MDTraj code that builds the backbone (N, CA, C; nanometers):
import mdtraj as md
import numpy as np

residues = "MET THR LYS PHE PRO ILE SER GLU VAL ILE ASP ILE LEU GLU LEU GLU SER LYS TYR TRP GLU ALA PRO VAL GLU GLU LEU VAL ARG ILE GLN LYS ASN ASN PRO PHE LEU VAL LEU ILE THR THR ILE VAL SER LEU ARG THR LYS ASP GLU VAL THR ILE GLU ILE CYS LYS LYS LEU TYR PRO LYS LEU SER SER PRO LYS ASP ILE LEU ASN LEU THR VAL GLU ASP VAL GLU LYS LEU ILE TYR PRO THR GLY PHE TYR LYS ASN LYS ALA LYS GLN ILE TYR ASP ILE CYS TYR SER LEU ILE ASN ASP TYR ASN CYS ILE VAL PRO ASP LYS ILE GLU GLU LEU ILE LYS PHE LYS GLY VAL GLY ARG LYS THR ALA ASN LEU VAL LEU ALA GLU GLY TYR ASN ILE PRO ALA MET CYS VAL ASP VAL HIS VAL ASP ARG ILE SER ASN ARG PHE GLY TYR ILE ARG THR ASN ASN PRO ASP GLN THR GLU MET ARG LEU ARG LYS LYS LEU PRO LYS GLN TYR TRP ASN ARG TYR ASN GLN VAL LEU VAL ALA LEU GLY GLN LYS ILE CYS ARG PRO VAL SER PRO LYS CYS SER GLU CYS PRO VAL ARG ASP TYR CYS ARG LYS VAL GLY VAL LYS GLN HIS ARG".split()
xyz = np.array([
    [10.4047, 2.6630, 10.5723],
    [10.3975, 2.7327, 10.7041],
    [10.2478, 2.7925, 10.7191],
    [10.2104, 2.7804, 10.8289],
    [10.0688, 2.8176, 10.8625],
    [10.0630, 2.9549, 10.8799],
    [9.9676, 3.0207, 10.8581],
    [9.9378, 3.1762, 10.8760],
    [9.9608, 3.2281, 11.0168],
    [10.0318, 3.3289, 11.0482],
    [10.0401, 3.3650, 11.1672],
    [9.9176, 3.4431, 11.2180],
    [9.8741, 3.4190, 11.3171],
    [9.7340, 3.4678, 11.3851],
    [9.7407, 3.5992, 11.4406],
    [9.7759, 3.6920, 11.3761],
    [9.8208, 3.8224, 11.4137],
    [9.7165, 3.8928, 11.5012],
    [9.6007, 3.8752, 11.4496],
    [9.4666, 3.9407, 11.5228],
    [9.4595, 3.8755, 11.6559],
    [9.4683, 3.7485, 11.6723],
    [9.4476, 3.6729, 11.8014],
    [9.5620, 3.7210, 11.8967],
    [9.6930, 3.7402, 11.8380],
    [9.8082, 3.7588, 11.9122],
    [9.7843, 3.9153, 11.9691],
    [9.7495, 4.0061, 11.9014],
    [9.7152, 4.1344, 11.9484],
    [9.6083, 4.1449, 12.0621],
    [9.5133, 4.0635, 12.0306],
    [9.3968, 4.0583, 12.1437],
    [9.4480, 4.0053, 12.2571],
    [9.5249, 3.9186, 12.2770],
    [9.5727, 3.8411, 12.3896],
    [9.6818, 3.9416, 12.4425],
    [9.7771, 3.9992, 12.3773],
    [9.8666, 4.1029, 12.4428],
    [9.8069, 4.2052, 12.4824],
    [9.6765, 4.2751, 12.4379],
    [9.6267, 4.3785, 12.4694],
    [9.5530, 4.3534, 12.6053],
    [9.4962, 4.2363, 12.6356],
    [9.4419, 4.2078, 12.7629],
    [9.5631, 4.1971, 12.8563],
    [9.6487, 4.1167, 12.8355],
    [9.7452, 4.0711, 12.9164],
    [9.8367, 4.1747, 12.9837],
    [9.8728, 4.2837, 12.8640],
    [9.9550, 4.3727, 12.9001],
    [9.9035, 4.4683, 12.9877],
    [9.7786, 4.4714, 13.0433],
    [9.7198, 4.5636, 13.1344],
    [9.7727, 4.5237, 13.2850],
    [9.8294, 4.4068, 13.3080],
    [9.8685, 4.3577, 13.4091],
    [10.0236, 4.3861, 13.4322],
    [10.1024, 4.4080, 13.3441],
    [10.2454, 4.4164, 13.3607],
    [10.2925, 4.5462, 13.3971],
    [10.2207, 4.6597, 13.4062],
    [10.2645, 4.7668, 13.4471],
    [10.3975, 4.8005, 13.3831],
    [10.3974, 4.8104, 13.2404],
    [10.4926, 4.8588, 13.1639],
    [10.5175, 4.9867, 13.1674],
    [10.6414, 5.0388, 13.1691],
    [10.6551, 5.1848, 13.1674],
    [10.5815, 5.2608, 13.0312],
    [10.5615, 5.2079, 12.9074],
    [10.5054, 5.2429, 12.8166],
    [10.3547, 5.2910, 12.8545],
    [10.3044, 5.2016, 12.9059],
    [10.1590, 5.2249, 12.9587],
    [10.1564, 5.3651, 13.0337],
    [10.2516, 5.4050, 13.1310],
    [10.2376, 5.5130, 13.2078],
    [10.2756, 5.6368, 13.1256],
    [10.3738, 5.6196, 13.0257],
    [10.4129, 5.7313, 12.9388],
    [10.2659, 5.7727, 12.8478],
    [10.2174, 5.6740, 12.7934],
    [10.1072, 5.7085, 12.7106],
    [10.0076, 5.7922, 12.7933],
    [9.9740, 5.7357, 12.9239],
    [9.8732, 5.7923, 13.0099],
    [9.9114, 5.9507, 13.0492],
    [10.0303, 5.9822, 13.0657],
    [10.0573, 6.1108, 13.1087],
    [10.0758, 6.2263, 12.9895],
    [10.0812, 6.1506, 12.8708],
    [10.0771, 6.2520, 12.7636],
    [9.9531, 6.3012, 12.7120],
    [9.8472, 6.2188, 12.7587],
    [9.7105, 6.2734, 12.7587],
    [9.6559, 6.3041, 12.6095],
    [9.7059, 6.2121, 12.5101],
    [9.6707, 6.2413, 12.3752],
    [9.6973, 6.3577, 12.3345],
    [9.7870, 6.4326, 12.3869],
    [9.8142, 6.5674, 12.3459],
    [9.9399, 6.5620, 12.2266],
    [9.9062, 6.6037, 12.1185],
    [10.0136, 6.6049, 12.0033],
    [10.1380, 6.6529, 12.0324],
    [10.1253, 6.7964, 12.1058],
    [10.2587, 6.8492, 12.1412],
    [10.3283, 6.7885, 12.2565],
    [10.2647, 6.7318, 12.3634],
    [10.3440, 6.6416, 12.4554],
    [10.3986, 6.5275, 12.4086],
    [10.3319, 6.4560, 12.3155],
    [10.3861, 6.3327, 12.2511],
    [10.5055, 6.3650, 12.1665],
    [10.4930, 6.4621, 12.0863],
    [10.6241, 6.5260, 12.0131],
    [10.7513, 6.5520, 12.0954],
    [10.7217, 6.6336, 12.2129],
    [10.8259, 6.6714, 12.2873],
    [10.8753, 6.5499, 12.3686],
    [10.7851, 6.4532, 12.4194],
    [10.8186, 6.3385, 12.5015],
    [10.9045, 6.2476, 12.4176],
    [10.8720, 6.2278, 12.2870],
    [10.9570, 6.1404, 12.1971],
    [11.0982, 6.1654, 12.1709],
    [11.1128, 6.3087, 12.1577],
    [11.2470, 6.3612, 12.1566],
    [11.3297, 6.3391, 12.2663],
    [11.2599, 6.3810, 12.4007],
    [11.3179, 6.3488, 12.5123],
    [11.3438, 6.2178, 12.5283],
    [11.2826, 6.0910, 12.5126],
    [11.2789, 5.9442, 12.5195],
    [11.3869, 5.9050, 12.4441],
    [11.4496, 5.9686, 12.3320],
    [11.5575, 5.9075, 12.2654],
    [11.6697, 5.8536, 12.3430],
    [11.6970, 5.7100, 12.3271],
    [11.8220, 5.6637, 12.3913],
    [11.8086, 5.6767, 12.5478],
    [11.6979, 5.6857, 12.5734],
    [11.6682, 5.6898, 12.7223],
    [11.5370, 5.6032, 12.7726],
    [11.5718, 5.5474, 12.9022],
    [11.4783, 5.4625, 12.9362],
    [11.3476, 5.5075, 12.9702],
    [11.2196, 5.4520, 12.9529],
    [11.0897, 5.5073, 12.9794],
    [11.0825, 5.5346, 13.1069],
    [11.1400, 5.4768, 13.2058],
    [11.1313, 5.5138, 13.3526],
    [11.1796, 5.6491, 13.3907],
    [11.2953, 5.6637, 13.3235],
    [11.3747, 5.8095, 13.3307],
    [11.2894, 5.9059, 13.2605],
    [11.2358, 5.8806, 13.1505],
    [11.1697, 5.9912, 13.0624],
    [11.0278, 6.0193, 13.1459],
    [10.9740, 5.9242, 13.2184],
    [10.8405, 5.9687, 13.2799],
    [10.8600, 6.0724, 13.3734],
    [10.9780, 6.0516, 13.4702],
    [11.0142, 6.1278, 13.5698],
    [11.0417, 6.2883, 13.5053],
    [11.1261, 6.2705, 13.4086],
    [11.1781, 6.4061, 13.3349],
    [11.0451, 6.4755, 13.2866],
    [10.9461, 6.3889, 13.2413],
    [10.8396, 6.4830, 13.2097],
    [10.7268, 6.5274, 13.3017],
    [10.7524, 6.4666, 13.4051],
    [10.6538, 6.5184, 13.5254],
    [10.7161, 6.6453, 13.5615],
    [10.8259, 6.6786, 13.5575],
    [10.8711, 6.8276, 13.5973],
    [10.8780, 6.9085, 13.4558],
    [10.8900, 6.8491, 13.3341],
    [10.8868, 6.9300, 13.2267],
    [10.7198, 6.9650, 13.1889],
    [10.6311, 6.9151, 13.1877],
    [10.4965, 6.9395, 13.1464],
    [10.4573, 7.0677, 13.2185],
    [10.4728, 7.0907, 13.3558],
    [10.4203, 7.2190, 13.3941],
    [10.4872, 7.3252, 13.3443],
    [10.6179, 7.3163, 13.3011],
    [10.6758, 7.4320, 13.2408],
    [10.6603, 7.4442, 13.0931],
    [10.6313, 7.3202, 13.0267],
    [10.6224, 7.3478, 12.8788],
    [10.5090, 7.2384, 12.8375],
    [10.3946, 7.2963, 12.8561],
    [10.2706, 7.2230, 12.7899],
    [10.2231, 7.2655, 12.6670],
    [10.2752, 7.3850, 12.6051],
    [10.2361, 7.4279, 12.4788],
    [10.3541, 7.4985, 12.4233],
    [10.3704, 7.5271, 12.2852],
    [10.4815, 7.5796, 12.2109],
    [10.4903, 7.7255, 12.2679],
    [10.3919, 7.7958, 12.3299],
    [10.4137, 7.9344, 12.3538],
    [10.4948, 7.9503, 12.4939],
    [10.4947, 7.8458, 12.5743],
    [10.5519, 7.8180, 12.6782],
    [10.7099, 7.8510, 12.6801],
    [10.7514, 7.8205, 12.5451],
    [10.8948, 7.8382, 12.5336],
    [10.9276, 8.0018, 12.5355],
    [10.8430, 8.0640, 12.5216],
    [10.8703, 8.2168, 12.5374],
    [10.9160, 8.2593, 12.6863],
    [10.8826, 8.1696, 12.7686],
    [10.9387, 8.1949, 12.9156],
    [11.0665, 8.1338, 12.9288],
    [11.1152, 8.0415, 12.8439],
    [11.2266, 7.9648, 12.8661],
    [11.3570, 7.9920, 12.7866],
    [11.4692, 7.9653, 12.8360],
    [11.5855, 7.9658, 12.7703],
    [11.6233, 7.8314, 12.7348],
    [11.7251, 7.8273, 12.6297],
    [11.7633, 7.6777, 12.5970],
    [11.8166, 7.6132, 12.7466],
    [11.9037, 7.7099, 12.8062],
    [11.9529, 7.6417, 12.9379],
    [11.8329, 7.5898, 13.0334],
    [11.7415, 7.6708, 13.0342],
    [11.6156, 7.6323, 13.1148],
    [11.5823, 7.4856, 13.0769],
    [11.5578, 7.4784, 12.9605],
    [11.5107, 7.3331, 12.8911],
    [11.6082, 7.2242, 12.9458],
    [11.7369, 7.2593, 12.9020],
    [11.8463, 7.1624, 12.9446],
    [11.8238, 7.1234, 13.0876],
    [11.8021, 7.2010, 13.1865],
    [11.7911, 7.1489, 13.3170],
    [11.6665, 7.0939, 13.3398],
    [11.5566, 7.1120, 13.2589],
    [11.4143, 7.0365, 13.2795],
    [11.4309, 6.9006, 13.2557],
    [11.5236, 6.8723, 13.1373],
    [11.5293, 6.7341, 13.0580],
    [11.6464, 6.6718, 13.1107],
    [11.7458, 6.7163, 13.1858],
    [11.8271, 6.6470, 13.2454],
    [11.7948, 6.5417, 13.3425],
    [11.8322, 6.4182, 13.3543],
    [11.9677, 6.3358, 13.2972],
    [11.9392, 6.2734, 13.1706],
    [11.8291, 6.2940, 13.0780],
    [11.8274, 6.2099, 12.9640],
    [11.9623, 6.2548, 12.8730],
    [11.9781, 6.1485, 12.8141],
    [12.0985, 6.1335, 12.7173],
    [12.0857, 6.2508, 12.6280],
    [12.2049, 6.3181, 12.5728],
    [12.2227, 6.4090, 12.4901],
    [12.1222, 6.5156, 12.5113],
    [12.1076, 6.5548, 12.6446],
    [12.0225, 6.6708, 12.6802],
    [12.0494, 6.8035, 12.6427],
    [12.1757, 6.8265, 12.6083],
    [12.1891, 6.9712, 12.5411],
    [12.1521, 6.9703, 12.4098],
    [12.1764, 6.8705, 12.3084],
    [12.1193, 6.8522, 12.1768],
    [11.9655, 6.8532, 12.1789],
    [11.9185, 6.7776, 12.2734],
    [11.7730, 6.7693, 12.2734],
    [11.6952, 6.9077, 12.3073],
    [11.7651, 6.9804, 12.4015],
    [11.7090, 7.0964, 12.4456],
    [11.7033, 7.2089, 12.3299],
    [11.8175, 7.2050, 12.2652],
    [11.8206, 7.2882, 12.1402],
    [11.7098, 7.2637, 12.0375],
    [11.7031, 7.1213, 12.0187],
    [11.5905, 7.0828, 11.9159],
    [11.4600, 7.1043, 11.9673],
    [11.4205, 7.0783, 12.0879],
    [11.2938, 7.1175, 12.1432],
    [11.2650, 7.2607, 12.1255],
    [11.3819, 7.3614, 12.1675],
    [11.3585, 7.5092, 12.1575],
    [11.3203, 7.5330, 12.0146],
    [11.4098, 7.4900, 11.9135],
    [11.3625, 7.5201, 11.7677],
    [11.2438, 7.4816, 11.7244],
    [11.2041, 7.3614, 11.7743],
    [11.0708, 7.3020, 11.7252],
    [10.9463, 7.4017, 11.7811],
    [10.9606, 7.4323, 11.9087],
    [10.8575, 7.5414, 11.9545],
    [10.8515, 7.6676, 11.8730],
    [10.9521, 7.7170, 11.8403],
    [10.9470, 7.8318, 11.7778],
    [10.9139, 7.8246, 11.6360],
    [10.9410, 7.6971, 11.5916],
    [10.8939, 7.6875, 11.4505],
    [10.7403, 7.6683, 11.4332],
    [10.6731, 7.5940, 11.5540],
    [10.5534, 7.5853, 11.5641],
    [10.4615, 7.7251, 11.5843],
    [10.5356, 7.7993, 11.6678],
    [10.4919, 7.9484, 11.7012],
    [10.4832, 8.0138, 11.5535],
    [10.5994, 8.0250, 11.4745],
    [10.5838, 8.1172, 11.3600],
    [10.5359, 8.0458, 11.2267],
    [10.5378, 7.9080, 11.2245],
    [10.4970, 7.8659, 11.0913],
    [10.3712, 7.7567, 11.1073],
    [10.3279, 7.7344, 11.2262],
    [10.2054, 7.6470, 11.2429],
    [10.1119, 7.6986, 11.3164],
    [10.1136, 7.8029, 11.3761],
    [10.0098, 7.8864, 11.4647],
    [9.9832, 7.7848, 11.5757],
    [10.0981, 7.7357, 11.6362],
    [10.1022, 7.6608, 11.7635],
    [10.0364, 7.5037, 11.7385],
    [10.0191, 7.4899, 11.6299],
    [9.9429, 7.3485, 11.5945],
    [10.0301, 7.2438, 11.5446],
    [10.0599, 7.1371, 11.6270],
    [10.1285, 7.0456, 11.5838],
    [10.0868, 6.9847, 11.4497],
    [10.1582, 6.9650, 11.3273],
    [10.1057, 6.9108, 11.1894],
    [10.0623, 6.7489, 11.2305],
    [9.9364, 6.7138, 11.1499],
    [9.8982, 6.5861, 11.1655],
    [9.9412, 6.4980, 11.0329],
    [10.0486, 6.5463, 10.9840],
    [10.0875, 6.4801, 10.8542],
    [10.2397, 6.4376, 10.8532],
    [10.2655, 6.3216, 10.8283],
    [10.4053, 6.2802, 10.8441],
    [10.5063, 6.3695, 10.7724],
    [10.4641, 6.4218, 10.6505],
    [10.5426, 6.4852, 10.5649],
    [10.5694, 6.6150, 10.6242],
    [10.4859, 6.6699, 10.6739],
    [10.5103, 6.8085, 10.7600],
    [10.6227, 6.7799, 10.8838],
    [10.5689, 6.6771, 10.9585],
    [10.6447, 6.6444, 11.0910],
    [10.7795, 6.6210, 11.0684],
    [10.8220, 6.5529, 10.9594],
    [10.9641, 6.5050, 10.9598],
    [11.0334, 6.6407, 10.8865],
    [10.9726, 6.7568, 10.8730],
    [11.0583, 6.8825, 10.8395],
    [11.1272, 6.9310, 10.9463],
    [11.1013, 6.8940, 11.0677],
    [11.1418, 6.9450, 11.2023],
    [11.2639, 6.8777, 11.2163],
    [11.3726, 6.9393, 11.2519],
    [11.5025, 6.8859, 11.2792],
    [11.5109, 6.7827, 11.3725],
    [11.5539, 6.6740, 11.3380],
    [11.5794, 6.5546, 11.4327],
    [11.4381, 6.4731, 11.4630],
    [11.3482, 6.5134, 11.3769],
    [11.2001, 6.4174, 11.3825],
    [11.2033, 6.3236, 11.2392],
    [11.2254, 6.2191, 11.2985],
    [11.2020, 6.0911, 11.1855],
    [11.0593, 6.0448, 11.1731],
    [11.0624, 5.9336, 11.0978],
    [10.9400, 5.8590, 11.0667],
    [10.8865, 5.7988, 11.2071],
    [10.9746, 5.7647, 11.3053],
    [10.9037, 5.6815, 11.4228],
    [10.8254, 5.7876, 11.4926],
    [10.9022, 5.9070, 11.5371],
    [10.8388, 6.0037, 11.6113],
    [10.7107, 6.0699, 11.5378],
    [10.7219, 6.0872, 11.3977],
    [10.5984, 6.1238, 11.3333],
    [10.4830, 6.0354, 11.3567],
    [10.5279, 5.9181, 11.3228],
    [10.4095, 5.8012, 11.3505],
    [10.3499, 5.8168, 11.4699],
    [10.4254, 5.8242, 11.5698],
    [10.3826, 5.8167, 11.7227],
    [10.3000, 5.9395, 11.7533],
    [10.3384, 6.0539, 11.6947],
    [10.2527, 6.1783, 11.7180],
    [10.1293, 6.1682, 11.6497],
    [10.1157, 6.1046, 11.5274],
    [9.9810, 6.0662, 11.4665],
    [9.8968, 5.9806, 11.5528],
    [9.9624, 5.8792, 11.5871],
    [9.8817, 5.7503, 11.6665],
    [9.8570, 5.8005, 11.8020],
    [9.9412, 5.8333, 11.8744],
    [9.9223, 5.8796, 12.0150],
    [9.8541, 6.0181, 12.0438],
    [9.8929, 6.1125, 11.9628],
    [9.8352, 6.2383, 11.9730],
    [9.7276, 6.2872, 11.8990],
    [9.7026, 6.2093, 11.7687],
    [9.5815, 6.2455, 11.6871],
    [9.4708, 6.1045, 11.6845],
    [9.5214, 6.0035, 11.7257],
    [9.4506, 5.8692, 11.7060],
    [9.4249, 5.8402, 11.5544],
    [9.5245, 5.8828, 11.4691],
    [9.5145, 5.8645, 11.3375],
    [9.6136, 5.7245, 11.3042],
    [9.5381, 5.6320, 11.2328],
    [9.6328, 5.5127, 11.1979],
    [9.7813, 5.5400, 11.1701],
    [9.8682, 5.4871, 11.2305],
    [9.9941, 5.5060, 11.1900],
    [10.0825, 5.3914, 11.2537],
    [10.1875, 5.3588, 11.1583],
    [10.2797, 5.2566, 11.2003],
    [10.4139, 5.2749, 11.2506],
    [10.4071, 5.3095, 11.3776],
    [10.5286, 5.3378, 11.4467],
    [10.6008, 5.2252, 11.4801],
    [10.7479, 5.2177, 11.4153],
    [10.8214, 5.1029, 11.4489],
    [10.9461, 5.1390, 11.5327],
    [10.9636, 5.0967, 11.6477],
    [11.0806, 5.1190, 11.7273],
    [11.1565, 4.9840, 11.7556],
    [11.2563, 4.9815, 11.8386],
    [11.3425, 4.8606, 11.8419],
    [11.2572, 4.7441, 11.8806],
    [11.1629, 4.7537, 11.9803],
    [11.0773, 4.6436, 12.0152],
    [10.9959, 4.6068, 11.9170],
    [10.9276, 4.6765, 11.8368],
    [10.8216, 4.6403, 11.7345],
    [10.8981, 4.5718, 11.6221],
    [11.0407, 4.6408, 11.5947],
    [11.1170, 4.5745, 11.4737],
    [11.1574, 4.4254, 11.5220],
    [11.2209, 4.4346, 11.6350],
    [11.2741, 4.2982, 11.6941],
    [11.1627, 4.1794, 11.7091],
    [11.0444, 4.2181, 11.7784],
    [10.9661, 4.1108, 11.7921],
    [10.8632, 4.0772, 11.6627],
    [10.8578, 4.1728, 11.6058],
    [10.7662, 4.1361, 11.4467],
    [10.8465, 4.0196, 11.3839],
    [10.9721, 4.0359, 11.3854],
    [11.0679, 3.9271, 11.3198],
    [11.0906, 3.8034, 11.3952],
    [11.0903, 3.8161, 11.5303],
    [11.0979, 3.7065, 11.6117],
    [10.9648, 3.6287, 11.6142],
    [10.8703, 3.6959, 11.6022],
    [10.7121, 3.6298, 11.5980],
    [10.7343, 3.5376, 11.4696],
    [10.8050, 3.5814, 11.3536],
    [10.7908, 3.5091, 11.2219],
    [10.6828, 3.5763, 11.1482],
    [10.6336, 3.6808, 11.1968],
    [10.5324, 3.7520, 11.1184],
    [10.5924, 3.8170, 10.9832],
    [10.7051, 3.8738, 10.9944],
    [10.7827, 3.9435, 10.8868],
    [10.9117, 3.8993, 10.8782],
    [10.9906, 3.9292, 10.7495],
    [11.1137, 3.9122, 10.7518],
    [11.1910, 4.0546, 10.7116],
    [11.2496, 4.1142, 10.7944],
    [11.2919, 4.2540, 10.7434],
    [11.4382, 4.2518, 10.8243],
    [11.5168, 4.3780, 10.7838],
    [11.6558, 4.3957, 10.8213],
    [11.6712, 4.5262, 10.9110],
    [11.5809, 4.5972, 10.9053],
    [11.5950, 4.7262, 10.9940],
    [11.4595, 4.7707, 11.0113],
    [11.4338, 4.8802, 11.1081],
    [11.3151, 4.9548, 11.1398],
    [11.2407, 5.0130, 11.0282],
    [11.3109, 5.0761, 10.9205],
    [11.2410, 5.1066, 10.8014],
    [11.1785, 5.0182, 10.7372],
    [11.2451, 4.9106, 10.6984],
    [11.1948, 4.8053, 10.6279],
    [11.0606, 4.7534, 10.6837],
    [11.0867, 4.7371, 10.8400],
    [10.9746, 4.6611, 10.9045],
    [10.8446, 4.7702, 10.8873],
    [10.8527, 4.8896, 10.9024],
    [10.7624, 4.9863, 10.8827],
    [10.6609, 4.9686, 10.7798],
    [10.7347, 4.9727, 10.6525],
    [10.6708, 4.9513, 10.5240],
    [10.6227, 4.8053, 10.5090],
    [10.6885, 4.7006, 10.5493],
    [10.6234, 4.5747, 10.5314],
    [10.4996, 4.5621, 10.6298],
    [10.5096, 4.6234, 10.7506],
    [10.3866, 4.6190, 10.8221],
    [10.2764, 4.6987, 10.7741],
    [10.2946, 4.8007, 10.7020],
    [10.2016, 4.8637, 10.6520],
    [10.1146, 4.7987, 10.5331],
    [10.2005, 4.7173, 10.4614],
    [10.1347, 4.6337, 10.3671],
    [10.0588, 4.5079, 10.4211],
    [10.1181, 4.4498, 10.5456],
    [10.0580, 4.3431, 10.5723],
    [9.9591, 4.3414, 10.6913],
    [9.9979, 4.4230, 10.7731],
    [9.9009, 4.4409, 10.9140],
    [9.8043, 4.5216, 10.8777],
    [9.6575, 4.4659, 10.9163],
    [9.5561, 4.5497, 10.8810],
    [9.5480, 4.6721, 10.9732],
    [9.4950, 4.7621, 10.8942],
    [9.5211, 4.8985, 10.9490],
    [9.4401, 4.9171, 11.0984],
    [9.3308, 4.8476, 11.1057],
    [9.2715, 4.8617, 11.2145],
    [9.3550, 4.8219, 11.3580],
    [9.4762, 4.7634, 11.3465],
    [9.5671, 4.7127, 11.4545],
    [9.6891, 4.8132, 11.4603],
    [9.7096, 4.8968, 11.3620],
    [9.8336, 4.9633, 11.3602],
    [9.8726, 5.0254, 11.5017],
    [9.7700, 5.1158, 11.5511],
    [9.8085, 5.2035, 11.6676],
    [9.8210, 5.0896, 11.7938],
    [9.7385, 4.9957, 11.7951],
    [9.7514, 4.9031, 11.9153],
    [9.8682, 4.8171, 11.9082],
    [9.9194, 4.7870, 11.7837],
    [10.0346, 4.7020, 11.7735],
    [10.1594, 4.7505, 11.8286],
    [10.1896, 4.8819, 11.8236],
    [10.2989, 4.9451, 11.8752],
    [10.2871, 4.9443, 12.0277],
    [10.1994, 4.9730, 12.0857],
    [10.1948, 4.9681, 12.2330],
    [10.2071, 4.8341, 12.2961],
    [10.1375, 4.7406, 12.2382],
    [10.1384, 4.6188, 12.3162],
    [10.2752, 4.5552, 12.2661],
    [10.3319, 4.5787, 12.1708],
    [10.4619, 4.5126, 12.1429],
    [10.5685, 4.5833, 12.2241],
    [10.5574, 4.7096, 12.2540],
    [10.6558, 4.7765, 12.3213],
    [10.6334, 4.7227, 12.4655],
    [10.5149, 4.7090, 12.5113],
    [10.5166, 4.6529, 12.6557],
    [10.5462, 4.5187, 12.6663],
    [10.5411, 4.4400, 12.5594],
    [10.5978, 4.2948, 12.5628],
    [10.7517, 4.3047, 12.5665],
    [10.8040, 4.3904, 12.4938],
    [10.9551, 4.4176, 12.4894],
    [11.0062, 4.4445, 12.5903],
    [10.9514, 4.5252, 12.6739],
    [10.9871, 4.5967, 12.8080],
    [10.9813, 4.5013, 12.9155],
    [10.8895, 4.4103, 12.9262],
    [10.8575, 4.3281, 13.0333],
    [10.9141, 4.1799, 13.0012],
    [10.9013, 4.1218, 12.9018],
    [10.9075, 3.9966, 12.8646],
    [10.9970, 3.9626, 12.7484],
    [10.9695, 4.0153, 12.6262],
    [11.0574, 3.9781, 12.5158],
    [11.1722, 4.0600, 12.5043],
    [11.2647, 4.0293, 12.5939],
    [11.4063, 4.0959, 12.5814],
    [11.4867, 4.0699, 12.4812],
    [11.5684, 4.1440, 12.4381],
    [11.6791, 4.1253, 12.3247],
    [11.7387, 4.0014, 12.3411],
    [11.7929, 3.9775, 12.4463],
    [11.8796, 3.8645, 12.4874],
    [11.8102, 3.7818, 12.6023],
    [11.8040, 3.6439, 12.5707],
    [11.7312, 3.5672, 12.6735],
    [11.6074, 3.6104, 12.7245],
    [11.5058, 3.6059, 12.6132],
    [11.3561, 3.6437, 12.6623],
    [11.3012, 3.5516, 12.7355],
    [11.1903, 3.6182, 12.8304],
    [11.1275, 3.5197, 12.9229],
    [11.0215, 3.4403, 12.8550],
    [11.0315, 3.3573, 12.7849],
    [10.9458, 3.2770, 12.6750],
    [10.8328, 3.2173, 12.7760],
    [10.8847, 3.1600, 12.8995],
    [10.8025, 3.0945, 12.9879],
    [10.7010, 3.1836, 13.0329],
    [10.7061, 3.3184, 13.0284],
    [10.6028, 3.3766, 13.0934],
    [10.5261, 3.4517, 12.9685],
    [10.5517, 3.4500, 12.8500],
    [10.5008, 3.5041, 12.7564],
    [10.3516, 3.4434, 12.7164],
    [10.2525, 3.5282, 12.7068],
    [10.1111, 3.4708, 12.7015],
    [10.0736, 3.4434, 12.5335],
    [10.1972, 3.4716, 12.4439],
    [10.1524, 3.4177, 12.2967],
    [10.2739, 3.3284, 12.2550],
    [10.3468, 3.2471, 12.3459],
    [10.4611, 3.1677, 12.3274],
    [10.4184, 3.0752, 12.2323],
    [10.2941, 3.0049, 12.2425],
    [10.2337, 2.9038, 12.1712],
    [10.2371, 2.9554, 12.0171],
    [10.2488, 3.0711, 11.9879],
    [10.2143, 3.1379, 11.8616],
    [10.3715, 3.1658, 11.7866],
    [10.4458, 3.2092, 11.8800],
    [10.5682, 3.2671, 11.8388],
    [10.6623, 3.1640, 11.7817],
    [10.7267, 3.2069, 11.6575],
    [10.8268, 3.1092, 11.6151],
    [10.9677, 3.1101, 11.6506],
    [10.9896, 3.2269, 11.7562],
    [11.1207, 3.2168, 11.8216],
    [11.2179, 3.2384, 11.7097],
    [11.2195, 3.3181, 11.5936],
    [11.2986, 3.3466, 11.4936],
    [11.4322, 3.3898, 11.5396],
    [11.5587, 3.3324, 11.5502],
    [11.6931, 3.3929, 11.5962],
    [11.7098, 3.3958, 11.7459],
    [11.6137, 3.3374, 11.8087],
    [11.6415, 3.3146, 11.9714],
    [11.7068, 3.1640, 11.9989],
    [11.8205, 3.2030, 12.0638],
    [11.9228, 3.1004, 12.0657],
    [11.9042, 3.0425, 12.2077],
    [11.8580, 3.1459, 12.3113],
    [11.8561, 3.1052, 12.4493],
    [11.7218, 3.1905, 12.5122],
    [11.6585, 3.1116, 12.5655],
    [11.5519, 3.1662, 12.6597],
    [11.5153, 3.1173, 12.7930],
    [11.4310, 3.1812, 12.8630],
    [11.4050, 3.1516, 12.9997],
    [11.2559, 3.1030, 13.0037],
])
top = md.Topology()
chain = top.add_chain()
for i, resn in enumerate(residues, 1):
    res = top.add_residue(resn, chain, resSeq=i)
    for name in ("N", "CA", "C"):
        top.add_atom(name, md.element.get_by_symbol(name[0]), res)
traj = md.Trajectory(xyz[None], top)
């Protein structure tokens, strides 16, 4: 089997994704490379479509742009601000607790280490990696459902779950591509490479993709 041309694929996707208007692009833009906003937004976005998350964040950011803003809010206030995201009551409590932890334990500065970030209740490796990548521009291998699915569909790796995918990509993917990889694959997954019946005829890297596991495509 020939070597998968990952660098060429990433370059093509980075160029083409600018024209797709994928929700992830807007989400990254409004977060303004702010680690706190990236952290809070990632919590809000869990099991919620990016289009919904974007609208929620537009009303949330003016009220909660730094951890200290939580001093002016109750948990019920946060619930109202992040509704109708899924599990909004649990997420509101989580956001509330994280803000107070940042105030009391971190001098209002979001940690830039995975080991510290995952100490916050409900923050896993995906969220921690995204904070490093989008908030601090530190190379980090953030793996969500899109990255997991498409990396395997490409035939670039063979793994069984997102945790395995992260560790495999850390070993195989050159670090210079880590941050770019997540964003372009999420955009590809949102607009073209759907879980079921992907739009292969519209994919700019279809000639490279091995279509592993794809039984039907458009």
